[in-house]
C-alpha positions, -999 to +999 in steps of 0.1 A: -008-002+290-034-016+267-039-053+272-066-058+245-048-069+213-076-058+191-076-023+205-038-021+205-036-032+168-064-007+159-045+022+177-012+013+160-030+014+127-045+048+135-010+061+144+004+046+112-023+062+090-017+096+108+020+094+101+015+083+065-010+111+059+014+137+074+043+124+052+021+123+021+006+158+025+033+175+003+022+151-025-015+158-020-020+121-014-039+102+013-026+070+027-053+050+009-043+067-024-006+060-017-013+023-011-031+020-045-002+038-062+023+016-045+005-015-058+003-001-093+040+007-093+048-027-080+030-045-108+034-046-146+020-014-162-017-017-169-020-052-155-046-045-129-083-039-130-104-022-104-116-056-091-080-067-086-074-036-064-106-044-044-095-080-039-059-071-030-069-046-003-101-064+006-121-032+003-154-024-013-161-013-049-174+022-039-142+028-018-119+019-046-140+039-071-135+070-049-098+065-046-094+059-083-115+089-092-093+111-070-061+097-084-073+101-119-084+138-113-048+144-099-033+129-131-017+101-113-034+071-129-052+065-162-075+037-174-071+019-207-094-005-224-087-041-215-077-059-247-093-091-234-126-075-224-137-042-240-161-035-211-133-035-185-105-010-179-069-016-170-054+008-145-019+022-147+004+048-132+010+079-153+043+095-162+037+119-133+034+090-109+064+072-124+085+103-120+076+102-083+085+065-079+116+070-057+100+096-036+070+073-029+093+044-021+113+067+003+080+076+020+073+039+025+108+034+040+103+065+062+071+050+076+090+018+086+117+039+102+091+058+122+079+025+137+115+014+143+122+046+162+098+034+190+116+001+193+151-012+199+167-033+172+159-065+191+123-054+197+120-048+159+131-083+152+107-098+177+079-076+164+085-086+128+088-122+139+054-121+156+037-103+127+051-129+103+038-157+126+003-142+124+007-138+086+019-174+082-011-187+102-036-167+082-024-165+046-017-192+021+017-191+003-001-178-028-016-149-008+017-141+008+033-140-026+005-117-038+010-093-009+048-094-010+069-063-008+082-052-042+120-058-046+127-022-054+112-011-020+133-035+001+165-016-001+171+011+025+145+000+050 
């Protein structure tokens, strides 16, 4: 049994990424690409800039640039000129991605079910309660709202 919380969280995250990558392989997506697509699908079309994605996930510009390039090459996102700033681009999901919306949401639900399989119902409730306790202690209400789960993904957990 691992008694170092930092290592335990890291190992669970590694497992989660592995599961996600396995489930996403048929769609030719990585977990990182999937997370960006999920964010784009959860927001108004073409309402996000690259910097918004960087801020949301708290990851670097070069990392997001690589993810966006891959998604654009796969025809899953496109960039449009920002009407408020001609130098900036707004990012949105393409019709191809929109047509996969339900499949992508089902993958998200399947990932949750994968974790739930390792726990009893009561353990799941305790686990979520503890995670929410950490979230509540670290994020402002505004940040929690920003990171909320889209309503259309809540059904069928």
